[in-house]
C-alpha positions in Angstrom: -11.6 46.0 -24.7 -7.9 45.3 -24.4 -6.0 44.6 -21.2 -5.1 48.3 -20.6 -8.7 49.3 -20.6 -9.5 46.7 -17.9 -6.5 47.8 -15.9 -7.6 51.5 -16.1 -11.2 50.6 -15.1 -9.9 48.7 -12.1 -7.7 51.5 -11.0 -10.6 54.0 -11.3 -12.5 52.1 -8.6 -12.3 53.3 -5.0 -9.8 51.8 -2.6 -12.4 49.8 -0.8 -13.7 48.4 -4.1 -10.3 47.4 -5.3 -9.4 45.8 -2.0 -12.7 43.9 -1.9 -12.0 42.6 -5.4 -8.5 41.5 -4.5 -9.6 39.8 -1.3 -12.4 37.9 -3.2 -9.8 36.6 -5.5 -7.5 35.5 -2.7 -10.4 33.6 -1.0 -11.4 32.1 -4.4 -7.8 30.9 -5.0 -7.7 29.4 -1.5 -10.7 27.3 -2.4 -9.1 26.1 -5.6 -5.4 25.8 -5.0 -4.9 25.5 -1.3 -7.4 22.6 -1.0 -5.7 20.8 -3.9 -2.0 21.2 -3.1 -1.1 23.0 0.2 -3.6 21.2 2.4 -2.2 17.9 1.3 1.2 18.9 2.4 -0.1 20.3 5.7 -1.9 17.0 6.5 1.6 15.5 6.9 2.7 17.9 9.6 1.3 15.8 12.5 2.9 12.7 11.0 6.3 14.5 10.8 6.0 15.8 14.3 5.2 12.3 15.6 8.3 11.0 13.9 10.4 13.8 15.2 9.3 13.3 18.8 9.9 9.5 18.5 13.4 10.2 17.3 14.1 12.5 20.2 12.7 9.9 22.5 15.2 7.3 21.2 18.1 9.7 21.6 17.0 10.2 25.3 16.1 6.6 25.9 19.4 5.1 24.9 21.6 6.8 27.4 19.0 6.3 30.1 19.0 2.5 29.4 22.8 2.5 29.8 22.7 4.4 33.0 19.8 2.2 34.3 21.9 -0.9 33.8 24.7 0.6 35.7 22.8 2.4 38.5 19.2 1.1 38.4 16.5 2.7 40.6 16.0 6.3 39.9 16.7 6.0 36.1 14.0 3.3 35.9 11.5 5.8 37.3 12.7 8.4 34.9 12.3 6.1 32.0 8.7 5.2 32.9 7.9 8.9 33.2 9.3 9.6 29.7 7.3 6.6 28.2 4.1 7.8 29.9 4.6 11.4 28.5 5.3 10.1 25.0 2.2 8.0 25.0 0.2 11.1 25.9 1.9 13.1 23.1 1.1 10.3 20.6 -2.6 10.2 21.6 -2.9 14.0 21.3 -1.3 14.1 17.9 -3.5 11.3 16.7 -6.7 13.2 17.8 -5.4 16.5 16.4 -4.5 14.8 13.1 -7.9 13.2 12.8 -9.7 16.5 13.5 -7.5 18.5 11.1 -8.3 16.1 8.2 -12.0 16.8 8.7 -11.8 20.6 9.3 -8.7 21.8 7.3 -10.7 23.4 4.5 -13.1 25.3 6.8 -10.3 26.4 9.0 -8.3 28.0 6.1 -11.3 29.6 4.5 -12.6 31.1 7.7 -9.1 32.5 8.4 -9.1 34.1 5.0 -12.5 35.7 5.6 -11.4 36.8 9.1 -8.4 38.5 7.5 -10.6 40.2 5.1 -12.8 41.5 7.8 -9.8 42.8 9.7 -8.7 44.7 6.6 -12.1 46.3 6.1 -12.6 47.2 9.7 -9.1 48.2 10.8 -7.1 49.1 7.7 -9.3 50.6 5.0 -11.0 53.2 7.3 -7.6 54.5 8.3 -6.8 55.2 4.6 -10.1 57.2 4.1 -10.3 59.0 0.9 -10.0 58.3 -2.8 -6.6 56.8 -4.0 -6.5 59.7 -6.4 -6.5 62.3 -3.6 -3.8 63.3 -1.2 -4.5 62.3 2.4 -3.7 64.2 5.5 -3.2 61.7 8.3 -1.0 61.4 11.4 0.7 64.7 10.9 1.7 63.9 7.3 0.5 64.5 3.8 0.4 61.5 1.7 0.6 61.9 -2.1 -0.3 59.1 -4.4 2.2 57.9 -7.0 1.7 54.9 -9.3 -1.5 53.8 -7.6 0.1 53.0 -4.2 -0.3 54.4 -0.8 2.9 54.1 1.3 4.7 56.2 3.8 8.4 55.9 3.0 9.3 58.1 -0.1 12.8 56.8 -0.8 12.0 53.1 -0.7 8.7 53.2 -2.6 8.8 56.3 -4.8 6.5 58.5 -2.6 6.7 62.0 -1.4 5.7 62.7 2.1 6.2 65.8 4.3 5.1 66.7 7.8 1.9 68.6 7.8 3.4 71.6 9.7 5.7 72.2 6.8 3.2 72.4 4.1 0.3 74.3 5.6 -1.4 76.7 3.1 0.2 74.8 0.2 -1.2 74.0 -3.2 -0.8 70.3 -4.3 -1.5 69.2 -7.8 -1.8 65.6 -9.2 -2.4 65.2 -12.9 -5.8 66.9 -13.5 -6.8 67.6 -9.8 -5.7 70.4 -7.6 -5.9 70.6 -3.8 -5.0 73.1 -1.1 -4.1 72.1 2.4 -5.3 74.6 5.1 -5.2 73.8 8.8 -5.1 70.1 8.1 -8.1 70.1 5.8 -7.8 69.4 2.1 -9.9 71.4 -0.3 -10.3 70.6 -4.0 -10.1 73.6 -6.3 -12.6 74.0 -9.0 -10.3 74.5 -11.9 -7.9 71.8 -13.0 -4.3 72.7 -14.0 -3.1 72.6 -17.6 0.1 71.2 -19.1 1.8 72.8 -22.0 5.2 71.7 -23.4 5.6 69.5 -20.3 5.1 72.3 -17.9 2.3 72.8 -15.4 0.1 75.9 -15.5 -2.2 76.9 -12.6 -5.5 78.8 -12.8 -4.7 82.4 -11.7 -7.9 83.1 -9.9 -8.1 79.9 -7.8 -4.4 79.7 -7.1 -4.0 83.3 -5.9 -7.2 83.0 -3.8 -5.8 79.8 -2.2 -3.0 82.0 -0.8 -5.3 84.7 0.4 -5.4 87.0 -2.6 -8.4 88.5 -4.5 -8.6 89.0 -8.3 -10.3 91.6 -10.4 -10.3 92.1 -14.1 -9.3 95.5 -15.6 -11.2 95.6 -18.9 -9.5 98.8 -20.0 -5.9 97.3 -19.8 -7.0 93.8 -20.3 -5.1 92.7 -17.2 -5.8 90.5 -14.2 -5.3 92.5 -11.0 -4.4 90.5 -7.9 -4.4 92.1 -4.4 -2.3 90.1 -2.0 -0.7 91.1 1.3 -1.2 94.9 0.5 0.5 94.5 -2.9 -0.9 94.8 -6.3 0.1 92.4 -9.1 -1.0 92.8 -12.7 -0.8 90.0 -15.2 -1.4 90.4 -18.9 -3.0 87.8 -21.2 -0.6 85.7 -23.3 2.3 87.8 -21.9 5.3 87.2 -19.6 5.3 90.8 -18.4 4.1 91.4 -14.9 3.7 94.6 -12.9 4.3 94.5 -9.1 3.1 97.7 -7.4 3.7 99.6 -10.6 7.1 98.2 -11.3 7.4 96.1 -14.4 9.3 92.9 -14.6 9.3 89.6 -16.5 8.1 86.3 -15.1 10.9 84.1 -13.9 10.3 81.3 -16.4 10.1 83.8 -19.3 6.9 82.0 -20.4 3.7 84.0 -21.0 0.4 83.4 -19.2 -2.0 81.3 -21.3 -5.8 81.5 -21.7 -8.1 78.5 -22.0 -11.9 78.4 -21.7 -11.9 82.1 -20.8 -9.6 81.5 -17.8 -6.0 82.7 -17.4 -3.3 80.3 -16.3 0.2 81.0 -15.1 3.3 78.9 -15.2 3.6 77.2 -11.8 7.3 77.9 -11.3 6.7 81.6 -12.3 3.9 81.8 -9.8 6.1 80.3 -7.0 8.9 82.8 -7.8 6.4 85.7 -8.0 5.3 85.1 -4.4 8.6 83.8 -3.1 7.2 80.3 -2.5 8.9 76.9 -2.5 8.5 74.9 -5.7 8.6 71.1 -6.1 8.0 69.5 -9.4 8.3 65.8 -10.4 7.3 65.7 -14.1 7.6 61.9 -14.2 4.5 61.6 -12.0 2.8 65.0 -12.6 3.3 65.9 -9.0 3.5 69.6 -8.0 3.8 71.0 -4.5 4.0 74.8 -3.9 4.3 75.8 -0.3 4.7 79.0 1.7 7.1 77.2 4.1 9.4 74.3 4.1 11.8 72.6 6.5 15.4 73.0 5.3 16.2 69.6 6.9 13.6 67.7 4.8 15.3 65.9 2.0 18.0 67.1 -0.3 17.6 70.8 -1.1 19.0 73.1 -3.8 19.0 76.8 -3.2 18.4 78.9 -6.3 18.5 82.7 -6.5 15.3 84.5 -7.5 15.1 88.0 -8.9 14.3 90.3 -6.0 11.8 92.2 -8.2 9.7 89.1 -8.6 9.6 88.0 -5.0 8.8 91.0 -2.9 7.3 88.9 -0.1 10.2 86.7 0.5 14.0 86.7 1.2 14.7 86.2 -2.5 15.4 82.5 -2.5 13.5 79.6 -4.0 14.0 76.2 -2.4 13.6 73.3 -4.8 13.9 69.7 -3.4 16.4 67.9 -5.4 15.2 64.9 -7.5 
């Protein structure tokens, strides 16, 4: 097995499994490295503090002695008070230093284990779900890119959007497809396909996700979709579409494709057909198709869509600029 295989195997584990592995390595390194190097440096801290306080005492003591010689009395009492306080500080530092030398290893290892417990109890449950799945949390939809889970898209290469914006949306990541309905993520049965670098969606599952039903007309060899009181007909391996009896061509000009007896439609053509908003980031295989989008969210480009192909919209397609 080469290094890439090990990395892929590690990334295939759940979030909790990967976190536990990393935390174990951290604790292990603490036992090897911290004890050998860092703890030796830390053991000098009490000594350094002691020297620092003694230096400050000398800086204070010198002017007090000068004033004492000139004025006596009150400054003599002040000097005695400072000496007494310094002796207490010295005794306290000595006790602390002695205890630290005996307990430093245990203190750091217990601290590391405590941090691990906090992560498992407080952090990991809040990120519930597989790292490969989008996560609806706190009014936002988090999509995974490059095996990381962060909130800020611009700084870390992530795409996030308020949940209210993308209700009834289809989200696709590599070979998995999800739909977000009323804050709940549902995984679709059929995975998308990629052909010539373009994403294709399963016709039946995708139209059903938006409330449509699909029948098969064996006589005309067409898929018949009923959606919102409209009838849409798609032909196998053809870019031709019929909407309420009116013929047109899919926006992308690409035909539907068939694989494993299932019909697939180009994702952008599907978006235009229903007047939906289309977001596609090929570098990460991220696709978001939404029935509504906030015009104030991110840089947007408005592109005209053939009115014949979007009878359910105002004739515009909104594509977030990349």
